[in-house]
N, C-alpha and C positions, 0 to 999 in steps of 0.2 A: 447412401447406397440405395439402389432402386432394383426392383424385380420386374421381369418381363414375362407375361403369361400369354400363351397362344391357345386359342380355342377353335375348334372346328365347327362351323355352322352346319345345321341339319339341311342336307340337300338330298331329296329322295332319289333323284336321277343318278347321283354319284354314289350314294351309300344305299344299296338295296337292303330291304329288311332282312335280318338274319334268320336262320332256322330256329324253330321254336325250341328244339332240344338243346341248342347251344346257349350257354350262359354268357350274357354280355358283360364284358369287363372293360374297365378304363384304366389305362396305364399313363403314368406321368413320368416323363423323362426330364431330369434336371440337367441342363446344359449350361456350361460357362461360355460367355461371349468373349470375344477378343478384347472388348473394352473392360478394364478392371473395375470391379465393384458393381457390375450389372449381371443379372442372372435371367435366364429364359426358361419358362416352364412350357413344355410342349405337351398338349393333351391330345390323345388319339383314341378314338372309339373303336369298338368291334374287335378288340384284341389285336389290332394291327399297329405296328411301329413304323411310322413314316420317317424317312430321312429328313433332316432339317439342314438348310444351308446357312444357319445362323453363324456358324464359325467362319464362313467365307464372306460374310457381310450381308446385311439385311437388304432384300429387294434386288439382289444381283441375279436371280434366276430368271429364265425366260418363260417357264410354265406358270399358269395361274394357280396359285396355291389356295386350297380350301381353308387355310388357317388364318386366323385374325390375331393381330398383335395387340397386346395391352400392357402398358407400362404402369407400374404402381410403386410408389416409394415405400421402402421398408424402414421401420423405425430402428435406429441403432444409437447406442450411447455415444456422446462426443468423446474424442480422444482425451487421454488423461491430461495432456499439456493444455488443451483448450479449457478443460474443467478447472485446472489450476489457475489459468489466467483469469477466468471468469470469477472464481472465488476471490482472487487477489483484488480485482477491480471492485467487487462488492464490498470488501472490507474497507478499501480506500474511500469508496463512496459513503459508507456509513460514518467513517471518521470525519469526512468533510462536512456532513450534516451536523456534526457536533463541533465544527470549527477547529478541527485538529489536523495538523499537517505533520507527517512523520518523515524525517530524514534518517534513513537507516542503512546507508551504503556509502561507498566511496563516491566522492563528488566529481562528476564529469559534466560535460555540456548537456547530455540527455537528462541526467538527474536534476541539474539546475533548471532546465526548462520546465520540468514537471513541478518542481517546488514553486517556481515563480508564478506559473499559471494558476496554481491553487491559491497562492497568497493574493494574487490580483482578483481572482474570482470571489473569494471570501470578503475582501475589502469592498468590492462592488456590490455585493449582496447587502451587507450591513457594516458600515465603518464605525459604528458605535460600540460594537462588541469585540472583545479580545479574541485574538487568534493564538492558539497554543501550538508552538513548534517544538516537537520532540526531536532531539538530536542524539544519535548513536552512530558516529561516523569517525573513521580514521583520518579524514581529510581528503585531499585530492587536488584537482586543478585550481590554481589560484584565480584565474580569470573567471571560471564558473562560480567560485566562492564570492568574488567581488560582485558579481551580478546579483546573487541572492542577498548579500549584505546591503547593497544599494536599494533593492526593492523593499527590504524590511524597513529601511529608513524612510523610503518614499511614501508607502501606503499610509492612509489616515488611521487605520485601526491599530491599536496597541498589539504588539507581538510579544507574547510571553514565551521566552525560550527556556526549555527544560532539558538539561543534559542527563543522560543515563548511559551506563556502559562505559563508553570512551568518547570523549570530545577532544580530538587531537589535531594538531597542525591547523589547517585552514578552518576546520569545523569549529574550533574554539573561538575564532573570530566571529562566526555567526552566533555562537552562544553568547558572547559578550556584547553583540550588537543589538540585542533585544531591548525592549522598553525598560528604562531604568526603574528599579523596584520590582520588576517582574521577571528577572533572570534567575532561574533556580536550577538545582541539580539534585539528583537522587543521592542517598548517603554513600553508595559505593562507586560513584562515578570517578573516573580518572580524567583529568584535564591536562593537556600538554601544549605548551607554546614553543615555537622555534622559528628561526629565520627561514625564508623561502629557499627551496632546493632547486638546483638546476645544473645544467652542464652544456658544453658547446664543443664542437669540433669543426675542423675545416681550416680555411685560410686565417691568417692572423687578424685581418680586418673583421672577419665574421665572428671570431672569438671575442674581439673587442666589443663589437656591437651587442652580442649576447651578454657579456659581462656588465655592460652599462645598464642593460634592461634588468638584470638580476639585482643590481644595486638599487635601481629605481624601485623595484618591487619591495626590497627590504625596507627602504625608507618609508614607502607607503604603508606597509604593514605595521611598522613601528609607530607611525603617526596615528593609525586607527586604534591600536591597542592603547596608546597613551591617552587617546581621547575618551574611550569608554571606561578606562580604569582610573583615570585621574593621576596616573604616575607621570613622572617627567620623561621626556623623549630620551634623554641620555640613560636613564635607569632601565627603561624598557629595551633599548638597544643593547645594553649590556646583558640583560636577563635572557634575551632570546638568542644569544650567541651559541648556546648549546640547548639541547632538549631540556625543557623545564617541566617536570611532572608535578602536579598538585592534587591534593585531596580537595573535596568540596569546601572544607573549612578554610584551607589555604587559599582557594580561589576566591572565597568571600573576602578574606583579608587583603588579597591582591587587588580586588575590585572587578574581577571578571564576572562574578555573579553576585546576587544580593541575598541569597538565602539557600538553605538546604531543606529539602522536603523530607520530613520524618512522618511517622505514623500519625501523630497528632494533627499534622497539617493536611494529610490526605484524608483522614477521617476526623473531622473536627469534633471536639468535645461538646457536651451539652453546655449551653450558655449559663445555666443555673447550677451552682455547685451541689454536690450530693447532700451536704448538710442542711440545705434548704428544702429538699424533697421531704414531704411528710412520710413518716414511717409508721405503719400500723402497729400499735401495741394494744392487744386485745384486753390485757389486764387493766390498763388505764382506761380503756373505752368502757369497760363494765363498771368501773368506779364512777366515772363522770362522763356520760355520753355527750353532754352539752359542750364539753371541752373539745371533743373530737369534731363536732360540727363547726366550731369556730377556733381553728388552731391559732396559737399565738406564736409569732415569729419575731425574734428580736430585731430591732431596727438596724443593727449593724450587719445583719445577714440578708437584708433586702437589697436586691440589685436591680 
């Protein structure tokens, strides 16, 4: 938003000096222009109010005006939507600096492009450090999912996939496609496998073409799941005929993930057990201070 101020220059020939008994006053008229978001301030001296043709368009009059135009931007807060987008981008930027990628929506081409670009960027920055890919998604487009899956397999950096909330349908393929030994899930995550969904309408030949494509996708999905779980092709094909929901423990047994994150894994325990930590006993210290200075620890408790 910008503001427009008009000031009248001092011209003795145009503005004669006022009478001494008359108090000079200045009036400010706030006029809205035809252009939205712009305001004009018209300043008139000697208590006179002069008409302004600002509403008819600037510079359209034939008379020479004693007023001068001044534009000045006025500070205003950005719209709420812009602030929300900026905050979201700041959060994603901070996560990227920690080598964290978050997949938290239904998978479509736009989401896949964003995830892929982040994975490629982090791999180009440093391929020796792990990338953590958090997944909370109900699935989505199979082609977009295949693009993410292939990039996870392509990049040099290890990708640790972490499921939370729900990892269903195609997102479970991304979860299982992480680096072996680094595929994890939160304790309350639900993981679901099923065969590809689709439909077709139109002429018989068109339906036949789409049916062949759906069967190809089913075979491809079965092959991928069989590859990262170690299960046979026939068993996976039978298991995904219907929606198969799993707990994290069941997903570990099936081979989709390698472990479940619990409190001990998120906040590691001290490497030294509590029984090895010296505990102050002031009564014993008073009896033999030298023993306190050289504590004796049994050999079987030294790690």
